[in-house]
C-alpha positions in Angstrom: -125.5 26.6 -151.0 -122.6 28.3 -152.7 -123.0 25.9 -155.6 -126.7 26.9 -156.2 -125.9 30.5 -155.8 -123.3 30.2 -158.6 -125.8 28.5 -160.8 -128.3 31.3 -160.1 -125.7 33.9 -160.8 -124.8 32.2 -164.1 -128.4 32.2 -165.1 -128.7 35.9 -164.4 -125.6 36.6 -166.5 -127.0 34.5 -169.3 -130.3 36.4 -169.1 -128.5 39.7 -169.3 -126.6 38.4 -172.4 -129.9 37.5 -174.1 -131.5 40.9 -173.5 -128.4 42.9 -174.7 -127.3 40.6 -177.5 -127.8 43.4 -180.0 -125.6 46.4 -179.4 -127.5 49.5 -178.2 -130.8 47.6 -178.3 -133.2 48.5 -175.5 -135.9 46.0 -176.2 -136.0 42.8 -178.3 -138.9 41.6 -180.3 -140.9 39.0 -178.4 -140.0 35.3 -179.3 -137.9 36.4 -182.4 -135.3 33.9 -183.7 -132.7 35.1 -184.4 -133.0 38.0 -182.0 -134.4 41.2 -183.6 -134.5 44.6 -182.0 -137.8 46.3 -181.5 -136.5 49.5 -179.8 -133.1 51.1 -179.7 -131.4 53.0 -176.9 -131.5 56.8 -176.8 -129.6 58.5 -179.6 -130.0 55.4 -181.8 -132.4 54.4 -184.6 -133.5 51.0 -185.9 -131.8 50.2 -189.2 -133.2 47.8 -191.8 -135.4 44.8 -190.8 -134.8 45.5 -187.1 -131.3 44.1 -187.1 -129.0 47.0 -186.1 -129.1 50.1 -183.9 -127.1 52.9 -185.3 -126.3 56.4 -183.8 -128.6 59.3 -184.8 -125.6 61.2 -186.1 -124.1 58.2 -187.9 -122.3 59.7 -191.0 -123.4 56.9 -193.3 -127.0 56.4 -192.4 -128.3 58.7 -189.7 -129.2 62.3 -189.3 -126.0 64.4 -188.8 -126.4 66.8 -185.9 -129.3 65.0 -184.2 -128.8 65.4 -180.4 -131.4 63.0 -179.0 -133.7 60.3 -180.2 -134.5 59.8 -183.9 -137.3 58.2 -185.9 -136.4 55.0 -187.7 -139.8 54.2 -189.3 -139.6 57.1 -191.7 -136.0 56.0 -192.5 -137.3 52.7 -193.7 -139.8 54.4 -195.9 -137.9 57.3 -197.5 -134.3 56.7 -196.4 -134.2 59.8 -194.1 -133.8 59.8 -190.3 -135.8 62.5 -188.7 -134.6 64.1 -185.5 -137.3 63.9 -182.8 -138.8 66.9 -180.9 -136.7 69.6 -182.6 -133.7 68.0 -180.8 -130.6 69.0 -182.7 -127.2 69.5 -181.3 -125.9 73.0 -180.6 -124.9 74.6 -183.8 -127.7 73.0 -185.8 -131.2 74.1 -186.8 -134.2 71.7 -186.9 -136.3 72.2 -190.0 -139.1 69.6 -190.1 -136.9 67.0 -188.4 -133.7 67.6 -190.4 -130.7 69.1 -188.7 -129.0 71.8 -190.7 -125.4 72.8 -189.8 -125.4 76.5 -189.0 -121.7 76.7 -189.9 -122.5 75.8 -193.5 -124.4 79.0 -193.9 -121.8 81.0 -192.0 -118.6 79.5 -190.3 -118.6 80.4 -186.6 -122.4 80.5 -186.3 -123.8 79.0 -183.1 -127.6 79.4 -183.6 -129.4 80.1 -186.9 -132.7 80.1 -188.7 -133.1 78.0 -191.9 -135.9 78.4 -194.5 -136.5 76.4 -197.6 -137.2 78.0 -201.0 -138.1 76.8 -204.5 -135.5 77.9 -207.1 -136.4 79.0 -210.6 -135.6 75.5 -211.9 -137.9 73.9 -209.4 -135.2 72.7 -207.0 -135.3 73.0 -203.2 -132.7 75.3 -201.7 -132.1 76.6 -198.2 -131.4 80.1 -196.9 -129.3 80.3 -193.6 -129.5 83.4 -191.4 -127.3 83.4 -188.3 -128.7 84.7 -185.1 -125.7 84.2 -182.7 -122.0 83.6 -183.3 -119.9 81.1 -181.3 -117.8 83.6 -179.4 -116.2 87.0 -179.5 -113.9 85.6 -182.1 -116.8 86.4 -184.5 -119.2 89.2 -184.9 -122.6 89.1 -186.5 -123.1 91.4 -189.6 -126.3 92.8 -190.9 -126.6 90.0 -193.5 -126.8 87.3 -190.8 -123.2 86.1 -191.2 -120.4 85.7 -188.7 -117.3 87.7 -189.5 -114.1 86.1 -188.1 -111.6 88.2 -186.2 -108.3 88.5 -188.1 -105.0 90.2 -187.1 -101.5 89.6 -188.6 -99.6 86.7 -187.1 -102.4 86.1 -184.6 -103.7 82.6 -183.9 -106.7 83.7 -181.9 -108.2 87.1 -181.6 -111.5 88.6 -180.4 -113.7 91.6 -180.9 -114.0 94.0 -177.9 -115.9 97.2 -177.0 -119.2 96.2 -178.5 -117.4 94.4 -181.4 -115.9 97.7 -182.7 -112.2 96.8 -181.9 -109.9 93.8 -182.0 -107.3 92.3 -179.7 -105.1 89.3 -180.0 -105.1 86.5 -177.4 -102.4 84.2 -178.8 -99.7 84.8 -181.4 -98.1 82.4 -183.9 -95.5 80.1 -182.2 -91.7 80.5 -182.4 -91.5 84.0 -184.0 -93.9 86.4 -182.3 -94.9 87.5 -178.8 -98.1 89.2 -177.5 -97.4 92.9 -176.7 -99.1 95.1 -174.1 -101.4 96.5 -176.8 -102.6 93.0 -177.7 -100.9 92.8 -181.0 -98.3 90.3 -182.3 -94.7 91.6 -182.4 -91.6 89.9 -184.0 -89.3 88.2 -181.4 -86.3 89.4 -183.4 -84.1 86.7 -182.0 -85.6 83.2 -182.4 -83.9 80.6 -180.3 -83.1 77.3 -181.9 -84.4 74.2 -180.1 -84.1 70.7 -181.6 -85.6 70.9 -185.0 -87.6 74.1 -184.6 -87.7 77.4 -182.7 -88.8 78.4 -179.3 -92.5 77.6 -178.9 -93.2 80.6 -176.6 -91.0 83.7 -176.3 -91.2 86.7 -173.9 -92.0 90.3 -174.7 -88.3 91.2 -174.5 -87.3 92.4 -177.9 -83.6 92.0 -177.1 -84.0 88.3 -176.2 -80.5 86.8 -176.2 -81.1 83.5 -174.3 -83.6 80.7 -174.0 -84.4 81.7 -170.4 -88.0 82.6 -171.2 -88.7 79.8 -173.6 -90.9 76.8 -172.7 -91.2 73.3 -174.0 -94.3 71.3 -174.9 -96.1 69.3 -172.2 -94.1 66.2 -171.0 -90.9 67.8 -172.2 -88.1 69.5 -170.2 -85.8 72.4 -171.2 -82.2 71.4 -170.6 -79.0 73.5 -170.3 -78.2 72.9 -174.0 -81.4 74.8 -175.0 -83.0 71.5 -176.1 -86.4 70.1 -175.2 -86.0 66.5 -174.0 -88.8 64.0 -173.3 -89.6 63.6 -169.6 -90.4 59.9 -169.0 -93.1 57.5 -170.3 -96.3 57.8 -168.2 -94.7 60.4 -165.9 -96.9 63.4 -164.9 -94.2 65.6 -163.3 -90.4 65.3 -163.6 -87.2 67.4 -163.1 -83.6 67.3 -164.3 -81.2 65.6 -161.9 -77.6 66.6 -161.3 -76.4 64.7 -164.4 -78.9 66.6 -166.6 -81.2 63.6 -167.1 -85.0 63.6 -166.4 -86.1 62.3 -163.0 -89.8 61.5 -162.4 -91.4 62.7 -159.2 -95.0 61.7 -159.8 -96.6 59.1 -162.2 -99.9 59.4 -164.0 -103.0 57.8 -162.6 -102.9 54.0 -162.6 -99.1 53.9 -162.4 -96.6 53.7 -159.6 -93.0 54.9 -159.4 -90.1 52.4 -159.2 -86.5 53.0 -160.0 -87.4 56.1 -162.1 -89.9 54.2 -164.1 -93.7 54.4 -164.1 -95.2 50.9 -163.9 -98.8 49.8 -164.2 -100.8 49.2 -161.1 -102.1 45.6 -160.5 -105.4 44.5 -162.2 -108.4 46.2 -160.8 -106.3 48.8 -159.0 -107.1 52.5 -160.0 -104.4 54.2 -157.8 -101.4 52.7 -156.1 -97.9 53.4 -154.7 -94.8 51.5 -153.7 -94.2 51.4 -149.9 -91.0 51.3 -147.9 -91.0 47.5 -148.1 -91.2 47.5 -151.9 -94.8 46.3 -151.8 -97.5 47.7 -154.1 -100.3 49.3 -152.1 -103.7 50.0 -153.8 -105.6 53.0 -152.5 -108.6 52.9 -154.8 -110.1 50.2 -157.1 -111.8 50.0 -160.5 -115.4 49.2 -161.0 -116.3 45.6 -160.1 -113.5 45.5 -157.5 -113.4 46.1 -153.8 -110.5 47.3 -151.6 -109.1 45.2 -148.7 -105.7 45.6 -147.0 -104.2 47.5 -150.0 -105.4 44.9 -152.5 -108.3 45.0 -155.0 -110.4 41.9 -155.1 -112.9 41.1 -157.8 -116.6 41.4 -156.7 -118.5 39.9 -159.6 -119.5 41.0 -163.1 -123.0 42.2 -161.9 -121.8 44.3 -158.9 -120.4 47.6 -160.0 -118.9 48.7 -156.7 -118.3 46.7 -153.5 -116.4 46.6 -150.3 -114.6 43.5 -149.1 -115.4 42.1 -145.6 -112.6 41.0 -143.3 -113.4 37.4 -144.1 -112.8 38.2 -147.8 -116.4 38.0 -149.1 -117.7 40.9 -151.2 -120.3 43.4 -149.9 -122.0 44.8 -152.9 -122.9 48.5 -152.8 -124.1 49.2 -156.4 -125.3 46.9 -159.3 -123.7 47.1 -162.7 -126.7 47.0 -164.9 -129.9 48.9 -165.3 -132.2 45.9 -164.7 -130.7 44.7 -161.5 -131.5 45.7 -157.9 -129.4 45.3 -154.8 -130.8 43.3 -151.9 -129.3 43.9 -148.4 -125.9 44.6 -149.9 -125.6 40.9 -150.7 -126.7 40.2 -154.3 -127.9 41.9 -157.4 -131.2 40.5 -158.4 -132.6 40.6 -161.9 -135.9 42.6 -161.9 -137.5 40.5 -164.6 -137.1 37.3 -162.5 -139.3 38.7 -159.7 -142.9 37.6 -160.5 -144.9 39.6 -158.0 -143.7 43.0 -159.4 -144.4 42.1 -163.0 -141.7 39.6 -163.9 -140.8 40.1 -167.6 -142.6 43.4 -167.7 -140.3 45.1 -165.1 -137.3 47.0 -166.5 -136.0 48.7 -163.3 -136.7 47.9 -159.6 -135.4 48.5 -156.1 -135.5 46.6 -152.8 -137.4 48.3 -150.0 -135.6 47.4 -146.8 -138.6 48.4 -144.6 -141.2 46.2 -146.3 -138.5 43.7 -147.3 -139.9 43.5 -150.8 -138.9 44.5 -154.3 -140.7 47.4 -155.9 -140.8 47.9 -159.7 -139.9 51.5 -160.8 -140.3 51.2 -164.6 -141.8 48.9 -167.2 -140.2 47.8 -170.4 -141.2 50.3 -173.0 -143.0 47.9 -175.3 -146.6 49.0 -174.5 -147.5 45.5 -173.4 -147.5 46.4 -169.7 -149.2 48.9 -167.5 -147.3 50.5 -164.6 -149.3 50.4 -161.4 -148.1 53.5 -159.5 -149.3 52.8 -156.0 -148.4 49.1 -156.2 -145.0 49.4 -157.9 -146.0 46.7 -160.4 -146.1 46.0 -164.1 -149.2 44.1 -165.3 -149.9 42.8 -168.7 -152.3 45.1 -170.6 -153.2 43.2 -173.8 -156.0 41.0 -172.5 -159.4 42.4 -173.8 -161.2 40.6 -171.0 -159.4 42.7 -168.4 -161.0 46.0 -169.4 -159.5 47.9 -166.4 -156.0 47.5 -167.8 -156.6 46.8 -171.5 -154.5 49.3 -173.5 -153.4 51.1 -170.4 -149.8 52.3 -169.8 -150.1 53.8 -166.3 -152.7 53.0 -163.7 -153.7 53.3 -160.0 -154.9 50.3 -158.0 -158.3 50.9 -156.3 -159.5 47.6 -154.8 -159.8 43.9 -155.6 -159.2 43.7 -159.4 -160.1 47.3 -160.1 -157.8 50.0 -161.5 -158.0 53.6 -162.7 -156.1 54.1 -165.9 -154.1 57.4 -166.0 -152.5 57.0 -169.5 -153.5 55.0 -172.6 -151.5 53.5 -175.4 -151.4 55.5 -178.7 -153.9 53.1 -180.4 -156.4 53.5 -177.5 -158.5 56.4 -176.3 -159.2 57.2 -172.6 -162.7 57.0 -171.3 -162.6 59.7 -168.6 -165.8 58.7 -166.7 -164.8 55.1 -166.0 -161.0 55.6 -166.2 -160.4 52.9 -168.8 -159.0 52.7 -172.4 -160.8 51.6 -175.5 -159.4 50.8 -179.0 -160.0 53.8 -181.2 -161.2 51.5 -184.0 -163.9 50.1 -181.8 -165.7 53.3 -180.4 -166.9 54.5 -183.9 -165.7 58.1 -183.4 -163.3 60.2 -185.4 -159.6 59.3 -185.0 -159.1 63.0 -184.1 -160.9 62.4 -180.8 -158.4 62.3 -177.9 -160.8 61.8 -175.0 -164.2 60.1 -174.8 -167.0 59.3 -172.4 -169.6 56.5 -172.2 -173.1 58.0 -172.0 -174.7 54.6 -172.2 -174.3 51.7 -169.7 -171.6 49.2 -169.1 -173.5 46.5 -170.9 -174.7 48.8 -173.7 -172.0 51.5 -174.2 -172.6 54.6 -176.2 -169.5 56.6 -176.8 -169.3 60.4 -177.2 -166.2 62.5 -177.8 -165.1 64.8 -174.9 -162.1 66.4 -176.5 -160.7 66.8 -180.0 -157.1 67.5 -181.1 -156.1 71.0 -182.2 -156.9 70.5 -185.8 -160.7 69.8 -185.4 -163.8 71.2 -183.7 -166.0 69.3 -181.2 -169.6 69.2 -182.6 -172.6 67.9 -180.7 -175.0 65.9 -182.9 -178.1 63.8 -182.5 -178.7 62.1 -179.1 -176.1 64.4 -177.6 -173.2 62.5 -179.2 -170.1 64.6 -179.7 -167.7 64.0 -182.6 -164.7 65.8 -184.2 -165.0 67.6 -187.5 -162.4 69.3 -189.7 -162.2 73.1 -189.4 -163.4 74.1 -192.9 -166.1 76.2 -194.4 -168.1 77.8 -191.6 -166.1 75.8 -189.0 -162.8 77.5 -189.8 -162.3 79.3 -186.4 -164.7 77.0 -184.5 -163.7 75.3 -181.2 -167.1 73.8 -180.3 -170.5 73.6 -182.1 -173.6 71.7 -182.8 -175.8 70.3 -185.5 -179.1 72.3 -185.8 -182.6 71.1 -186.8 -181.7 71.6 -190.4 -178.6 69.3 -190.1 -176.3 72.3 -190.5 -173.1 72.5 -188.4 -173.0 75.8 -186.5 -170.4 77.3 -184.0 -171.1 77.9 -180.4 -167.6 78.6 -179.2 -164.6 80.0 -181.0 -160.8 79.6 -180.9 -158.7 82.3 -179.2 -158.8 85.8 -180.7 -162.0 84.9 -182.6 -165.7 85.8 -181.9 -169.1 84.7 -183.1 -170.5 87.0 -185.8 -173.9 88.7 -185.8 -175.6 85.5 -186.8 -174.1 83.8 -183.7 -173.3 80.8 -185.9 -169.9 81.5 -187.5 -166.6 82.5 -185.8 -164.5 85.4 -187.2 -161.1 86.7 -186.2 -161.5 89.8 -184.0 -160.1 93.2 -185.0 -156.9 92.7 -183.0 -155.9 89.4 -184.7 -155.5 87.6 -188.0 -156.1 84.2 -189.4 -153.1 82.3 -190.7 -154.1 80.3 -193.8 -157.7 80.6 -192.8 -157.4 78.0 -190.1 -156.6 79.7 -186.8 -156.6 83.2 -185.4 -153.5 84.7 -183.9 -152.8 87.9 -182.0 -151.3 90.5 -184.3 -148.1 90.9 -182.3 -147.6 87.2 -181.7 -143.8 86.7 -182.0 -144.1 83.2 -183.6 -147.1 83.2 -185.9 -148.0 86.9 -186.0 -146.1 90.0 -186.7 -143.6 90.9 -184.0 -143.8 94.6 -183.0 -147.3 95.1 -184.4 -149.9 97.0 -182.2 -152.7 94.6 -181.8 -155.2 97.4 -181.1 -154.6 98.7 -184.6 -155.0 95.4 -186.3 -153.1 93.5 -189.0 -153.9 91.1 -191.9 -152.6 88.0 -193.5 -152.3 88.0 -197.3 -152.7 84.4 -198.5 -151.4 85.1 -202.0 -147.8 85.9 -200.9 -148.0 84.4 -197.4 -147.2 87.8 -195.7 -148.3 89.4 -192.5 -149.2 93.1 -193.0 -149.3 95.3 -189.9 -151.3 98.5 -189.8 -149.4 100.2 -187.0 -146.2 99.3 -185.2 -145.2 99.6 -181.5 -142.7 102.1 -180.4 -139.0 101.1 -181.1 -140.2 99.4 -184.3 -140.2 100.6 -187.9 -142.8 99.7 -190.5 
């Protein structure tokens, strides 16, 4: 029995090696030889021909400052990695997917705004305006720059009293001390220590000894006014009667023996030497379990275990994302369990009540649908199984029937029968994001139910809806219809717009404006409108110079 378990365990390890043979790869291409990556882990992008996964902020290839995922497809086209979802690290500003370092515009800047301009010679340049500085070591001036605090002989100072005054927090080493008025004063009497001066001195101007001087970490100050090294791997030591360093406590992973710090045995995180000169482990590293003061190896799949009295391991946590623990006995590979989806299942758990495995997450390759109430991953690329074709998340109803809750990007949801259809097959605009079948199952007729934000939903002949670009008389139109003369007319407008007297065209109302003749926005909208503008008095958008003009401002605002 143990022999077959070892064979099974070896197979699991080999499977793991296949899946993760490309560093930082989350998903391999199906049946690719040699292995090629199809999707990288978070914070990595796919580099050239699907061979490598590189960090988003890689200095040679990636987007510096990107804090999350990044888009590799655009890298392959134009050699630029775009940072996803405005996700740049702190201290960077996201402008159309590129992370701009705020400190380039102003050192010490924490958050900023970056705009692009076209210079006289036709080149693109960028204007930085800081909005918040890193700390009180800086203050923001009226030009959007961070002014650094400076005081003579001060290593670190800050602004106080609403940034009107300065105070020093740390003076230069060896020669100066911090006085009560938060300025740096000359020590007057530097004390010689080894090859330098006293690193820290007191506020006593008549300093005549080294009594108030301190050495660097891991050094001791002896009677000869010298800083001497403590001991290798010693965390805390003192001077003995002979003036030599004596260790009292070693660093983590070391034990004390004859005034030396020695490494704990393999797998042992913390240990000590007992009265019988035996090494006793008190805690173990990952993949090891503790028994009678010794750390015993569990196995490479088990991350944390306990050792039974008979010496066999009791696994408590699996080491890898795609393994689930069964009855504290073994870590089972999720993709080896057929009834929860087999190859489609990326993460699973064992339910001790039902005594069955449950899939929690599918591999993110869009080839499997996650069945929420069955904890399964089912293949979704069979056109004959319309209940799941193109579906990413679904709910089991009965027999072989499912309700799809989320479709793949190349599919459109049919909301009346809870299925997905390929966008290219339903003969509607690719701007349509929801559709309905107004025909029958055998003779379907598709009509759009919802358009994206760029288009208007227009009802045509036979009550079939479709999406049309917002242009001409549809500029501010949300919904409309085709009249008897084949003209498109509006019946419902976007926010802050109303039908005009003809009841066929939408116009921005008196309290709003239209940006670039596409949408209407409230005059005092802080993002697209004019902050501080009184909506009741109106405002306008001048297309020629791309400016918002306000007719009257709110209180506390100047025009």
